[in-house]
MIDOSE-1310 file (N, C-alpha, C; in nm, 2 decimals, decimal comma, always signed):
residues 198
mafe	-3,01/+9,70/-0,29/-2,87/+9,74/-0,30/-2,81/+9,69/-0,42; -2,77/+9,77/-0,51/-2,71/+9,73/-0,64/-2,56/+9,70/-0,62; -2,51/+9,60/-0,69/-2,37/+9,57/-0,70/-2,30/+9,68/-0,78; -2,18/+9,72/-0,74/-2,11/+9,83/-0,80/-1,98/+9,79/-0,86
lpal	-1,94/+9,86/-0,96/-1,80/+9,84/-1,02/-1,71/+9,92/-0,93; -1,62/+9,86/-0,86/-1,52/+9,94/-0,78/-1,42/+10,01/-0,87; -1,37/+10,12/-0,82/-1,27/+10,19/-0,89/-1,14/+10,11/-0,88; -1,05/+10,13/-0,98/-0,92/+10,06/-0,98/-0,84/+10,12/-0,86
pypk	-0,76/+10,05/-0,80/-0,68/+10,10/-0,69/-0,55/+10,18/-0,73; -0,55/+10,21/-0,86/-0,43/+10,29/-0,91/-0,49/+10,35/-1,04; -0,42/+10,46/-1,10/-0,46/+10,52/-1,22/-0,45/+10,41/-1,34; -0,53/+10,44/-1,44/-0,53/+10,34/-1,56/-0,39/+10,32/-1,62
dgle	-0,31/+10,42/-1,61/-0,17/+10,40/-1,66/-0,07/+10,36/-1,55; -0,12/+10,33/-1,44/-0,03/+10,31/-1,32/+0,05/+10,18/-1,33; +0,01/+10,09/-1,41/+0,09/+9,96/-1,42/+0,17/+9,96/-1,55; +0,18/+10,07/-1,62/+0,27/+10,07/-1,74/+0,41/+10,07/-1,70
phms	+0,50/+10,01/-1,78/+0,48/+9,95/-1,91/+0,44/+9,81/-1,91; +0,41/+9,75/-1,80/+0,38/+9,60/-1,79/+0,24/+9,57/-1,82; +0,15/+9,66/-1,80/+0,01/+9,64/-1,84/-0,04/+9,78/-1,88; -0,09/+9,79/-2,00/-0,12/+9,92/-2,06/-0,25/+9,98/-2,01
artl	-0,26/+10,11/-2,02/-0,39/+10,18/-1,99/-0,50/+10,13/-2,08; -0,46/+10,10/-2,20/-0,57/+10,05/-2,30/-0,62/+9,91/-2,25; -0,53/+9,82/-2,20/-0,58/+9,70/-2,15/-0,68/+9,72/-2,03; -0,64/+9,81/-1,94/-0,73/+9,83/-1,83/-0,86/+9,90/-1,87
efhh	-0,85/+9,99/-1,97/-0,98/+10,05/-2,02/-1,08/+9,94/-2,06; -1,03/+9,84/-2,13/-1,11/+9,74/-2,18/-1,15/+9,64/-2,07; -1,05/+9,59/-2,00/-1,06/+9,49/-1,90/-1,15/+9,53/-1,78; -1,12/+9,65/-1,73/-1,20/+9,70/-1,61/-1,32/+9,77/-1,66
gkhh	-1,30/+9,86/-1,76/-1,41/+9,94/-1,80/-1,52/+9,87/-1,89; -1,49/+9,76/-1,95/-1,58/+9,69/-2,04/-1,62/+9,55/-1,98; -1,51/+9,47/-1,96/-1,54/+9,33/-1,92/-1,59/+9,32/-1,78; -1,52/+9,38/-1,68/-1,56/+9,38/-1,54/-1,69/+9,45/-1,53
atyv	-1,71/+9,57/-1,59/-1,83/+9,64/-1,58/-1,95/+9,56/-1,63; -1,93/+9,48/-1,74/-2,04/+9,40/-1,79/-2,08/+9,29/-1,69; -1,99/+9,23/-1,62/-2,02/+9,13/-1,52/-2,11/+9,19/-1,41; -2,07/+9,31/-1,37/-2,15/+9,37/-1,26/-2,29/+9,41/-1,31
atln	-2,30/+9,47/-1,43/-2,43/+9,51/-1,48/-2,52/+9,39/-1,50; -2,46/+9,28/-1,56/-2,54/+9,15/-1,58/-2,58/+9,09/-1,45; -2,50/+9,09/-1,35/-2,53/+9,04/-1,22/-2,65/+9,12/-1,16; -2,64/+9,25/-1,17/-2,76/+9,34/-1,12/-2,89/+9,30/-1,19
klae	-2,88/+9,28/-1,32/-3,01/+9,24/-1,39/-3,06/+9,10/-1,34; -2,97/+9,01/-1,32/-3,01/+8,87/-1,28/-3,05/+8,86/-1,14; -3,00/+8,95/-1,05/-3,03/+8,95/-0,91/-3,15/+9,03/-0,88; -3,19/+9,11/-0,97/-3,31/+9,20/-0,94/-3,43/+9,12/-0,90
ntpf	-3,50/+9,17/-0,79/-3,62/+9,11/-0,74/-3,59/+8,97/-0,69; -3,47/+8,94/-0,65/-3,44/+8,81/-0,59/-3,37/+8,83/-0,45; -3,36/+8,74/-0,36/-3,29/+8,75/-0,24/-3,14/+8,79/-0,26; -3,08/+8,75/-0,38/-2,94/+8,78/-0,40/-2,91/+8,93/-0,41
anqs	-3,01/+9,01/-0,44/-2,99/+9,15/-0,46/-2,94/+9,22/-0,33; -2,98/+9,16/-0,21/-2,94/+9,21/-0,09/-2,82/+9,14/-0,02; -2,76/+9,05/-0,09/-2,64/+8,98/-0,04/-2,51/+9,03/-0,09; -2,40/+9,00/-0,02/-2,27/+9,04/-0,07/-2,23/+8,94/-0,18
leev	-2,13/+8,98/-0,25/-2,08/+8,89/-0,36/-2,04/+8,76/-0,31; -1,97/+8,76/-0,19/-1,93/+8,63/-0,13/-2,05/+8,54/-0,10; -2,15/+8,60/-0,05/-2,27/+8,52/-0,01/-2,34/+8,46/-0,14; -2,34/+8,54/-0,24/-2,40/+8,50/-0,37/-2,32/+8,38/-0,43
irat	-2,19/+8,40/-0,43/-2,10/+8,29/-0,48/-2,12/+8,16/-0,41; -2,12/+8,17/-0,27/-2,13/+8,05/-0,19/-2,27/+7,98/-0,21; -2,37/+8,06/-0,23/-2,51/+8,01/-0,24/-2,53/+7,95/-0,38; -2,46/+7,99/-0,48/-2,49/+7,95/-0,61/-2,39/+7,85/-0,67
akde	-2,27/+7,84/-0,61/-2,16/+7,76/-0,67/-2,19/+7,62/-0,71; -2,28/+7,55/-0,64/-2,31/+7,41/-0,67/-2,45/+7,39/-0,72; -2,52/+7,50/-0,76/-2,65/+7,50/-0,81/-2,66/+7,53/-0,96; -2,67/+7,42/-1,04/-2,67/+7,44/-1,19/-2,78/+7,53/-1,24
skvq	-2,89/+7,54/-1,17/-3,00/+7,63/-1,21/-2,96/+7,78/-1,19; -2,85/+7,81/-1,11/-2,81/+7,94/-1,08/-2,67/+7,98/-1,15; -2,64/+7,90/-1,25/-2,50/+7,91/-1,31/-2,47/+8,05/-1,36; -2,57/+8,12/-1,42/-2,55/+8,25/-1,47/-2,52/+8,35/-1,36
ifnn	-2,60/+8,34/-1,25/-2,58/+8,43/-1,14/-2,44/+8,40/-1,08; -2,40/+8,27/-1,06/-2,27/+8,24/-1,01/-2,16/+8,30/-1,10; -2,17/+8,27/-1,23/-2,06/+8,32/-1,32/-2,04/+8,47/-1,31; -2,15/+8,55/-1,31/-2,13/+8,69/-1,30/-2,09/+8,74/-1,17
aaqs	-2,14/+8,68/-1,06/-2,10/+8,72/-0,93/-1,95/+8,68/-0,90; -1,91/+8,56/-0,94/-1,77/+8,52/-0,93/-1,68/+8,60/-1,01; -1,71/+8,63/-1,13/-1,63/+8,71/-1,22/-1,62/+8,86/-1,16; -1,72/+8,91/-1,11/-1,72/+9,04/-1,04/-1,62/+9,04/-0,93
wnht	-1,63/+8,93/-0,84/-1,54/+8,92/-0,73/-1,40/+8,90/-0,77; -1,38/+8,80/-0,86/-1,25/+8,77/-0,91/-1,17/+8,89/-0,96; -1,24/+8,97/-1,04/-1,17/+9,08/-1,10/-1,13/+9,19/-1,00; -1,22/+9,22/-0,90/-1,19/+9,31/-0,80/-1,07/+9,26/-0,72
ffwn	-1,06/+9,13/-0,69/-0,95/+9,07/-0,62/-0,82/+9,08/-0,71; -0,83/+9,06/-0,84/-0,72/+9,06/-0,93/-0,66/+9,20/-0,93; -0,74/+9,31/-0,94/-0,69/+9,44/-0,94/-0,60/+9,47/-0,82; -0,65/+9,42/-0,71/-0,58/+9,45/-0,58/-0,45/+9,36/-0,57
cmrp	-0,44/+9,26/-0,65/-0,32/+9,17/-0,65/-0,20/+9,24/-0,72; -0,23/+9,35/-0,78/-0,12/+9,42/-0,85/-0,11/+9,56/-0,80; +0,01/+9,62/-0,82/+0,04/+9,76/-0,78/+0,15/+9,81/-0,87; +0,16/+9,94/-0,88/+0,27/+10,00/-0,95/+0,40/+9,97/-0,88
rggg	+0,51/+9,94/-0,95/+0,63/+9,90/-0,90/+0,62/+9,78/-0,80; +0,54/+9,68/-0,84/+0,52/+9,56/-0,76/+0,61/+9,45/-0,80; +0,58/+9,33/-0,77/+0,66/+9,21/-0,80/+0,78/+9,20/-0,70; +0,88/+9,14/-0,75/+1,00/+9,12/-0,66/+0,97/+9,00/-0,56
qpsg	+1,03/+9,02/-0,45/+1,03/+8,92/-0,35/+0,93/+8,95/-0,23; +0,86/+8,85/-0,18/+0,78/+8,87/-0,06/+0,87/+8,88/+0,06; +0,81/+8,92/+0,17/+0,89/+8,92/+0,30/+0,80/+8,88/+0,41; +0,86/+8,88/+0,53/+0,78/+8,85/+0,65/+0,71/+8,71/+0,65
dvlk	+0,58/+8,71/+0,70/+0,51/+8,59/+0,71/+0,48/+8,53/+0,57; +0,46/+8,61/+0,47/+0,44/+8,55/+0,34/+0,56/+8,48/+0,29; +0,68/+8,53/+0,31/+0,80/+8,47/+0,27/+0,82/+8,33/+0,34; +0,79/+8,34/+0,47/+0,80/+8,21/+0,55/+0,71/+8,11/+0,51
aieq	+0,58/+8,15/+0,48/+0,48/+8,05/+0,44/+0,51/+7,99/+0,30; +0,56/+8,08/+0,21/+0,60/+8,03/+0,08/+0,72/+7,93/+0,09; +0,82/+7,97/+0,17/+0,94/+7,88/+0,18/+0,89/+7,74/+0,24; +0,80/+7,75/+0,34/+0,76/+7,63/+0,41/+0,68/+7,54/+0,31
sfgg	+0,59/+7,60/+0,23/+0,50/+7,52/+0,14/+0,56/+7,48/+0,01; +0,65/+7,56/-0,04/+0,71/+7,54/-0,18/+0,86/+7,52/-0,18; +0,93/+7,54/-0,07/+1,07/+7,52/-0,07/+1,15/+7,64/-0,12; +1,08/+7,76/-0,14/+1,15/+7,88/-0,18/+1,07/+7,96/-0,28
vdkf	+1,10/+8,09/-0,29/+1,02/+8,18/-0,38/+1,04/+8,14/-0,53; +1,16/+8,10/-0,57/+1,18/+8,06/-0,71/+1,09/+7,94/-0,75; +1,08/+7,84/-0,65/+1,00/+7,72/-0,68/+0,85/+7,76/-0,68; +0,81/+7,85/-0,59/+0,67/+7,90/-0,59/+0,64/+7,96/-0,73
kqqf	+0,73/+8,05/-0,77/+0,70/+8,12/-0,90/+0,70/+8,02/-1,02; +0,78/+7,93/-1,01/+0,78/+7,83/-1,12/+0,65/+7,75/-1,12; +0,61/+7,71/-1,01/+0,48/+7,63/-1,00/+0,36/+7,72/-1,03; +0,36/+7,84/-0,99/+0,25/+7,93/-1,02/+0,24/+7,96/-1,17
keaa	+0,36/+7,98/-1,23/+0,36/+8,01/-1,37/+0,31/+7,89/-1,45; +0,35/+7,77/-1,40/+0,31/+7,65/-1,47/+0,16/+7,63/-1,46; +0,10/+7,66/-1,35/-0,05/+7,65/-1,33/-0,12/+7,75/-1,42; -0,06/+7,87/-1,43/-0,12/+7,98/-1,51/-0,11/+7,95/-1,66
ttqf	+0,00/+7,89/-1,70/+0,02/+7,87/-1,85/-0,04/+7,74/-1,90; -0,07/+7,65/-1,80/-0,13/+7,52/-1,85/-0,28/+7,52/-1,82; -0,34/+7,63/-1,77/-0,49/+7,63/-1,76/-0,54/+7,64/-1,90; -0,61/+7,54/-1,94/-0,66/+7,53/-2,08/-0,78/+7,63/-2,10
gsgw	-0,77/+7,72/-2,20/-0,87/+7,81/-2,22/-0,88/+7,92/-2,12; -0,99/+7,97/-2,09/-1,01/+8,08/-1,99/-1,01/+8,03/-1,85; -0,95/+8,12/-1,76/-0,95/+8,08/-1,62/-0,85/+8,16/-1,54; -0,81/+8,11/-1,42/-0,74/+8,18/-1,32/-0,63/+8,09/-1,26
awlv	-0,52/+8,15/-1,22/-0,42/+8,08/-1,14/-0,43/+8,14/-1,00; -0,42/+8,06/-0,89/-0,44/+8,11/-0,76/-0,33/+8,06/-0,66; -0,29/+8,14/-0,57/-0,23/+8,10/-0,45/-0,33/+8,10/-0,34; -0,36/+7,99/-0,27/-0,46/+7,98/-0,17/-0,41/+7,93/-0,04
rdgs	-0,49/+7,96/+0,06/-0,46/+7,89/+0,19/-0,58/+7,78/+0,20; -0,54/+7,66/+0,22/-0,63/+7,55/+0,23/-0,60/+7,48/+0,36; -0,68/+7,51/+0,47/-0,65/+7,47/+0,60/-0,53/+7,55/+0,65; -0,42/+7,48/+0,68/-0,30/+7,55/+0,73/-0,19/+7,55/+0,62
alki	-0,22/+7,49/+0,51/-0,12/+7,49/+0,40/-0,15/+7,59/+0,29; -0,04/+7,63/+0,22/-0,06/+7,71/+0,10/-0,05/+7,62/-0,02; -0,14/+7,64/-0,12/-0,14/+7,56/-0,24/-0,15/+7,65/-0,36; -0,11/+7,60/-0,47/-0,13/+7,67/-0,60/-0,24/+7,59/-0,67
tktp	-0,34/+7,66/-0,72/-0,45/+7,59/-0,79/-0,48/+7,67/-0,92; -0,55/+7,61/-1,01/-0,60/+7,68/-1,13/-0,74/+7,64/-1,15; -0,82/+7,74/-1,19/-0,97/+7,71/-1,21/-1,01/+7,76/-1,35; -1,11/+7,69/-1,40/-1,17/+7,73/-1,53/-1,27/+7,84/-1,52
navd	-1,28/+7,92/-1,62/-1,39/+8,02/-1,63/-1,40/+8,11/-1,51; -1,52/+8,10/-1,44/-1,54/+8,19/-1,32/-1,51/+8,13/-1,19; -1,48/+8,00/-1,19/-1,46/+7,93/-1,06/-1,35/+7,99/-0,98; -1,37/+8,00/-0,85/-1,28/+8,06/-0,76/-1,26/+7,99/-0,63
plaq	-1,16/+8,02/-0,55/-1,14/+7,95/-0,42/-1,26/+7,96/-0,33; -1,33/+8,07/-0,33/-1,45/+8,09/-0,24/-1,55/+7,97/-0,27; -1,57/+7,93/-0,39/-1,66/+7,83/-0,43/-1,61/+7,69/-0,38; -1,48/+7,69/-0,34/-1,42/+7,56/-0,30/-1,38/+7,55/-0,16
gqta	-1,42/+7,65/-0,08/-1,39/+7,66/+0,06/-1,25/+7,69/+0,10; -1,18/+7,76/+0,01/-1,04/+7,80/+0,03/-1,03/+7,95/+0,04; -0,92/+8,00/+0,10/-0,90/+8,14/+0,11/-0,80/+8,19/+0,00; -0,85/+8,28/-0,08/-0,76/+8,33/-0,19/-0,66/+8,43/-0,13
lltc	-0,53/+8,41/-0,18/-0,42/+8,50/-0,14/-0,37/+8,58/-0,25; -0,37/+8,52/-0,37/-0,32/+8,59/-0,49/-0,38/+8,52/-0,61; -0,41/+8,60/-0,72/-0,46/+8,54/-0,84/-0,40/+8,62/-0,96; -0,39/+8,54/-1,07/-0,35/+8,60/-1,20/-0,46/+8,56/-1,30
dvwe	-0,52/+8,65/-1,37/-0,63/+8,63/-1,47/-0,56/+8,58/-1,60; -0,60/+8,46/-1,64/-0,54/+8,41/-1,77/-0,65/+8,40/-1,88; -0,76/+8,47/-1,86/-0,85/+8,49/-1,98/-0,77/+8,57/-2,08; -0,80/+8,55/-2,21/-0,72/+8,62/-2,31/-0,74/+8,77/-2,30
hayy	-0,85/+8,82/-2,26/-0,87/+8,96/-2,26/-0,78/+9,03/-2,15; -0,73/+8,95/-2,06/-0,64/+9,01/-1,96/-0,50/+9,05/-2,01; -0,46/+8,99/-2,12/-0,33/+9,02/-2,17/-0,31/+9,04/-2,32; -0,42/+9,01/-2,40/-0,40/+9,00/-2,54/-0,35/+9,13/-2,61
ldyq	-0,41/+9,24/-2,56/-0,37/+9,37/-2,62/-0,22/+9,40/-2,61; -0,16/+9,35/-2,49/-0,02/+9,38/-2,46/+0,07/+9,27/-2,50; +0,03/+9,14/-2,49/+0,11/+9,03/-2,51/+0,07/+8,93/-2,62; -0,04/+8,96/-2,69/-0,09/+8,87/-2,79/-0,11/+8,73/-2,74
nrrp	-0,05/+8,63/-2,80/-0,07/+8,49/-2,76/+0,04/+8,45/-2,66; +0,12/+8,54/-2,61/+0,24/+8,51/-2,52/+0,20/+8,50/-2,38; +0,11/+8,41/-2,34/+0,06/+8,40/-2,20/+0,18/+8,38/-2,10; +0,28/+8,30/-2,13/+0,39/+8,28/-2,04/+0,47/+8,41/-2,01
dfvq	+0,48/+8,50/-2,11/+0,55/+8,63/-2,09/+0,46/+8,72/-2,00; +0,33/+8,72/-2,02/+0,24/+8,79/-1,93/+0,25/+8,74/-1,79; +0,25/+8,61/-1,77/+0,25/+8,56/-1,63/+0,39/+8,59/-1,56; +0,50/+8,58/-1,64/+0,63/+8,61/-1,58/+0,64/+8,76/-1,55
tfld	+0,58/+8,85/-1,63/+0,58/+8,99/-1,60/+0,50/+9,02/-1,48; +0,38/+8,95/-1,46/+0,30/+8,96/-1,35/+0,38/+8,93/-1,22; +0,45/+8,82/-1,22/+0,53/+8,78/-1,10/+0,64/+8,87/-1,07; +0,71/+8,92/-1,18/+0,83/+9,00/-1,16/+0,81/+9,14/-1,14
hlvn	+0,69/+9,20/-1,19/+0,68/+9,34/-1,18/+0,54/+9,40/-1,13; +0,45/+9,31/-1,11/+0,31/+9,36/-1,08/+0,26/+9,31/-0,94; +0,30/+9,20/-0,89/+0,24/+9,14/-0,77/+0,24/+9,24/-0,65; +0,13/+9,25/-0,59/+0,12/+9,34/-0,47/+0,13/+9,24/-0,34
wdfv	+0,26/+9,23/-0,30/+0,28/+9,14/-0,18/+0,22/+9,18/-0,05; +0,20/+9,32/-0,04/+0,13/+9,37/+0,08/-0,01/+9,32/+0,09; -0,08/+9,31/-0,03/-0,22/+9,26/-0,04/-0,22/+9,11/+0,00; -0,12/+9,03/-0,05/-0,11/+8,89/-0,02/-0,09/+8,87/+0,13
aknl	-0,01/+8,96/+0,19/+0,01/+8,95/+0,34/-0,11/+8,98/+0,42; -0,19/+9,07/+0,37/-0,32/+9,11/+0,43/-0,41/+8,99/+0,43; -0,42/+8,92/+0,31/-0,51/+8,80/+0,30/-0,46/+8,69/+0,39; -0,33/+8,67/+0,40/-0,27/+8,56/+0,48/-0,30/+8,58/+0,63
ar	-0,31/+8,71/+0,67/-0,33/+8,74/+0,81/-0,47/+8,72/+0,85; -0,57/+8,71/+0,76/-0,71/+8,70/+0,79/-0,74/+8,57/+0,87
């Protein structure tokens, strides 16, 4: 069973003007596709070839000898998750259980956004900012390179990719502007609610 590159959940120009079709052509069509293709090569003729991405990530996260498999499996998973964290005409305010959980954990949506943006902009080099459920609490974390909440026993609710290729074509070196735009105009709160309900 080969790992596959999933289709984007919206057209390539569906997130414009906040994220361009050109960015998605490169980010999804080149970067994400390469992680999937590399993972298939590395997993060929191993037990990993018949496992889910989640199983591969958990099995390889703490094994230095499997770091290449982990990096490509985690990046394949992270990117699929990231695409679903966005939607056309997204952003704005959460509602329902997500709003309650954010208010309880962070003291309000504005404080959540401020802390999430700080995590995303202070992640040195390549990585990710996450909203996670850790036990019964919501937390904001940041991870370097391919590391994700699955590898740390947490449940991912939302992520923002802060590798340069995620934003450079549209925002150049202005990572804070990209993260603010992500929060204000792109977040798919329905997807966050679905993850919280699991």
